[in-house]
N, C-alpha and C positions, 0 to 999 in steps of 0.2 A: 284331532290331538296331533300336533306337528312334532312333538318330543315323546320318544319312548319312555313309558314309566320306569321309575327306578324299581329294581327288584331287591327282595329281602335277602338277607345272608343265606337263608335256607334254600331259597330258589336258585340263587347262584352255586350253592353246594351241590344240588341235585343235577344241575345241568353240566357240572364239571366232574361229577363222580365217576363216571365212565373212564376217565383218563386213568383212575387208579388200576383198573385191569389192563388197559392198553399198555401203560408203561411197565406193568408187571411182566408182560410179555416181552417188551422192548429190552427191559433190564436183563432178563434171563438170557436173551440173544446176546447182548453186549458182553456180559461177563462170562459166558460159557461156550460161545461157539468157536472161538479160536481154541479153547481147550478140546472141544469135540473134534475139530479139525486135526490138531496135533495128535490126539489119540488114535484117529483113523489113518495116520500116516504122513500128514502134511509137515513139510519142513517150514521153518520160520519165513524164508524167502517166498514161500508159495501162499502163505496166508492172506496177504493183502489181495492177490488176484482173485482168490476164493471168495473173499468179501465184496467184490465188485457187484456180485448179484444183488446185494441189499440196496445200494443206492440207485442202481439202474431201474429197479422196480419202482422206487419212488419217483424217479424222474418221469416215467411212463405214466404210472397210475394217479398220481395226485391231481395234475391238471385236468385229466379226463373225469375223474370223480368229481372235481370241483365244478367243471363245466356242467356235467349231467345234473348234479345236486342243485345248481342255480335254476335249472329248468324242470325240476321235479316237484310235483304236489300230489301227494296220496293221502290216504286216510291215516297214515303213519307220519305224514309231514313231509318236510323238504330233505332235511339231513338225516333223520333217524332211520330211514330204510338203510342207508349206507352203514350206519352204526352197526346194524344187525347183521347184515351180509359178511362184513369185515370181521366181526367178533366170531362168527360160526366157523368161517375159514381158518382164522388164527388159531382157534382152539384145537382144531384137528391137526394143524401143522405143529403145534407145541407137543402134542401127545405122540406125534410120529418121529420127531427130529432126534431125540436121544436114542432111539431104536435103528438108527440108520446102518445098515450092514456095510456100506462103503463110503469112502470120502465123497464120491461124485452124487450120491443120493442125498448125503448130508447138505452139499452145496446146493443142490436143487431144492431141497425143503427149505433152506434158507431164503431162496428166491419166493417160494410160496408164503412163507411166514412174513416176510417182510412187506410183500404186496398185500397181504390180507390185513396187517397192521396199518398199513397206509390208507386202504380203504375206509377204515373207521377214523383214523387220525385226521385226515384232512377236513372232513366235514365237521368235526368237533372244533377245529379252529375257526371256521367260518361261522359256527353256531353261536360262539361268544360275540362276533361281530354283528350277527343277525339280532340277537336277544337283548343286548345291552346298549344304553345310552352311552355316548361318548366319555361322559364322566365315570362311568363305571368299567370301562374296557381294561383299563390296567388292572383293576382289582379282579375282573373276570379271569384275564390270562395269568394273573398271579396265583389265583385259585387253582387253576389248571397246574401250575408249577408245583404247588402244595401237593396235590395228589400225585404228580409225577415222582416228587421227591419220596413220599410215604410208600408209594408202590415199589419204587426202586430199591429202597432200604429193605424192605421185607424180601423181595425177589433176590437181591444180590446176597442177602444173609442165608437164604435157605439151604444151600449145600453145605455151608459151614455149620449151620445149626443141625442139620440132620447128621453130620459126622459127629457132632458132640453127643448126640443122643443114641449113637451106635449104629447108624446105617452106614453100609460099607462105602469107604470112599476111594478104594482102589478095585481095579478089575483086571481081567486078563488082557493081552495084548489086542488091540482093536476093539475093545469092549468100554462103553461109558460106564462109570461108576454109577451105583444106585442113588447116591446123593444127588447126582445131577438129573437122572431120570425121573425121581419122584418130585423133585423141584418143578420140573417142566409140566408134569401131570396137574400139580397144584395150581401152576400158574395158569393153565387153560381154564380150570374151574373159575378162578378169580376173575379172569378176563371176561368170561361169558356173563358172570352174575352182576358185575359191576356195570357193564355196558347196558345190561338188561334194566338195571335200576334207573339209569338215566333215560332210557327209552319210555319206561313206564311213568316216571315221575315228573316229565317236563311236556310242554306243549310248545307249538311253533307259531310264529305270526305267518299268515299267508302272504304271498307275494305282493297283493296290492297294498296291504298295510306297510310292509317294508318300504315300498316305493313312496308311500305318503310320508314316511318318516324320513326319507332321504333328502333333507332340505339343504345340502350343502351345494354351492354354486360350482359346476364344473363344466369345463369346455367339452363340446359333443366329440364323441370318439371319431377319429379319423379312419377312413377306410384304408387298408393297406395298400400302398403304392406299389404295383406290381413291377413296374420298370425298376424301381430301387430295390425291391426284394430280390428281383432276378440278379442284378448286379451285385449286391451283397452276398447273395447265395453262391454265385460263382466264385467269388474272393475267398469265401470261407472253405468252399469245397476244394479249391486249390491249395489253400494253406494246409488243410487237412492231408491231402495227397502228398505234398511236399515234406510234411512232418513224417508220415509213414516211410517215405523214400529215404530220409536221413537216418531214421531209426534202423532201417534194413541195410542200408550201405555202410554204416559205420558200426554195424552189429551191437547196437545199444541194447539195453534191458527191454525185453519184448513187452513188458508192462507199460511202456511209453506209448505203445500203440493206442492205448486208450485215450490219450491226449489228442492224438491225431484223429481218432475216430470221433471225439466230441466235436472237433472243428468241422470235420467232413460231415457228420450227421446234421448239425445246425444247418450248414449250407445247403444240403440235400432237402431239409425240411422247407427252407425258403423257397427253393426251386419248385418243389411239388406243390406247395400251396398256390403257386401262381397258375396251375394247371386245374385247380378245383373250383367249384362254385363258390362264390364269395360268402354264401350263407352256410357252408358246411361246417361241422364241428372243428374239424382239424384247422380250417381257414381262420375261424374265429380265435382258437387257442394261439396259434402261431402270430395272428395279427395283434391280439392283446399283449403277447409277449415282445413283440417287435416295437410296439408303441406305448409300453408301460409308462405310468406316470413318473415323472422326474425324481420325486422322493423315494419312489420304489426302486429305482436304479441305484441310488445312493445307498439304501439299506442293503441292497444286494451285495455291495462290496464289503460291508460290514458282516453279513452273513457268511460270505466266502472265507474270510480269515477266521471268523469264530468256528466254523464247522470243520474246517482244515485241521485245527488244533484238536477238536473233540475226537475226530475220526482216528487221528494218529493215537491219542490217548487210549481209545478203546482197543485197538487192534495190537498195541505194543506194550501196554502196561504189564500184562501177565509175564511176557518175555523179560521186560526190564526188571520187575521185582524178583522173579524166580532166579534170573541170571546173576544180578547184582547183589541183592539183599539176602537170597538164600543160597546163592552160589552153586546152582545146578541148572542143567538144560536137559536132564534125563526125564522124559514124561512120564515113565513108569516108576519112578522113585517116590517114596513117602514124602521126602522133602520138597520135591517139585509140587506134588499134590497139596501139601500143606501151604506152599507158597502162593498156588493157584487160588486155593480157598481164601487166603489172607488178601488177594486182590478183590475178591468177592465182597470181604469186609470193607475194604477201602471204597469200592464203588457204592456200597451201602452207606457208608459214612458221608460221602460227598452228596448223595441224594438225601440223606437226613439233613445235612446243612443246608441244602437247597430248600427243604420244605420250611425250615426256619427262616431262610432268606426271603421266601415268598411272602411271610408275614411282615417282614421289614420293608420290602421293596415298595409297596404302595405309600408307606410313610416316606421313604426316601423321594419318591416321584413328587409328592406334595411339597417337599422342602426344596428340593434343587432340580426338578424336571426329569423328563424321561432320558434325554441325552446324557447328562452328567451322571445320572444314576447308572446308566448302562457302562459309560466308560470306567467307573470306579470298579463295577462288579467284575468286568472282564479282565481289568488289570490285576485284581485279586487272583483270579483264576491264572494268569500268566506267572505270578510269584508262586503259586502252589505248584505248578508243573516243574518250574525251573528248581524248586527246592528238592526235588528227587535226586538232582546231581550231588547234593551236599549231605543228605541225611543217609545213614547207613543202618540204624536200627529201624527195622520195618514197622515197628510200633509207632514211632514219631511221625510216619507217613500219614497218620490220621490228621496231623496238624496241617499238612500239605492240602488236605481234602477240604479244609474250611474255605479256603480261596476258590478252589475248584466248585464247591457247592453254590458259592454266590454267583460265579460266572454262569453256572448252569441254569439256575433260576432265572437269572436275567435274560439269558439268550433265548429262553422258552417263553418269555413274557413280553419284554419291552419292545423288541422289533415288531411283533405282532400288534402291539398297541399303536405303534407309529404308523403301521401300514393300514389298519382298520380305519383309522381316521382320515386316510388319504385315497380310498378307493370307492366307487359306487357301490350301494347296497345290492343292486341287482347282479353284480359281478363279484361279490365278496368271495363265493367259492372258487371261481376260475383263478382270481388273482392271488388268492391264498394257495392254490395249486401251483401256479406260475412261480410264486415265491419260494416254493419248495426246490425249484430248480437250484436256487442259490444255496440250498442245503446239500442237494445231491451232487452237483458239479464239484465242489471242493472235497467231497468224499471220494469221488472218482479220481480226481487230481492227486489226492493223497494216496489212493491205493495203487495208483500207477507210478507216482513220483518218490514216494517215501522210501520204498525198497531200493530204488535205484540210488537215492542220496545217501541212505545209510551204508550200502555196499561200497559205494564209490569214495565217500569222503570220511566216513566215521567207523570203518572197520566192521560193519555189520552189527553194531551195538544197539539194541532196541531202545535203551534208555536216552539215547541222543534224538529219537523221534519226539520225546517229551520236551526237549529243549527247543526243538523246531516249533512245537505247538506252543510254547511259551511266548516266543517271539511273535508268532501269528496272532495271539490273543492281545499282545501290546499294540500291534497294528491295528486291529479291529476297533480298539478303544479309540485310537486317533481318528480312524475314518468315520466313527458315528457323529464327531464334531460337525461333519459336513451335511448331516441330515437336519432338516428343518423340524422343529416340534410344532405341529398343527395347533396344539392348545395354546402354546406360548405365542404363536402368531396372533391368534384369535383375541387372546387377551389384551395383547399391545394394540390391535385394531380398535378394540372396544374402549380403550382408554385415550 
């Protein structure tokens, strides 16, 4: 058999069900961590730097887990051992985070939580590429988006719902309210149970079967050119050092050191890999990243602008809504906590709309293709973010979340469908992990740059971060036009 068999609706449902719990934990993190940080004494200017821990863990963890899972075969399968390890660690972190006694312990637990979620999440992406034929991959990733939406709706609403039934929504100075603590406990249980469902209810193709099904004609992978790697590494290292000097010499915002560190870190990685054996894991990962497929490079640009916008939305929406729409920045006030809970409702709303969009997206792809579907959806997200400037009644912000929901569902599905059709099956995990760089890097850029931009040009107003995010989504939509749709190319050739 040279073509993978089509899977039934319920088979796809079971293989994606674990994403319900993964996104449950991720949504609790996104909607509440800034609130926890502020409660423990962080200022608005400090929040982006504290969030840096989250994307850094993804930058490190996902390619390693992808590389290892490509080479794993156990009684539990290829990807499922990593589902289990990540779920156990994430559950423990969720239970510990709302009980953090200090700001720095909370920041450390964010690191642990994000690393654990990434250990489970990366193999789930590769799992869809492994198990589904090309014709069903968009539907598989859309199903993941559906569960992401459903899990996020419930998770984001939990603190608000608990407050409605009488659970305490305020606490003493430096203490996290019971609404948040109980939501995190419940989230840990949901994460563990849903990932366990996927582990028990699915099976995996062994490596030799995947190789037999991988019939696309691809050029053999090149060995990393050490001379070129040394030259490029030296250039990136010098650029990073020069950037750090400029930040220090002109006394610029210290968070800009992150950008210099990214450049220097990549340069150092290229230099180090030339000193290692060519068959080492680090050499393979850096070599695959250095010589990634052309379509993956184009998709990387799309991902950069998409996730830059999303990260800005996650870390600044609470400050924007409480400051502009509720008129307070006092974290101990009832009005601030009411506004923060409403942000949870808004995040639940965009994830609910994303779940609905996940049903519509496969239909869009069949009618207008992957690229145009993605362009339309991310532009809807841009319109949703920019509308925060003009809407003053916080209840009408629910309308803004319709566009954000369509963009979110599309960002979580269509780039992965384009990528899965462009990389070899035996390296699905490592390329999905490397692809995560272009989710993480824009978050690091946003964490280091947005605070500087807001303070320098926008009077420190958090709502302007949403305007910047809107522009970024419009650019992402234009960039997707440069990406070739492999299915469209195949159809054109066949005719």
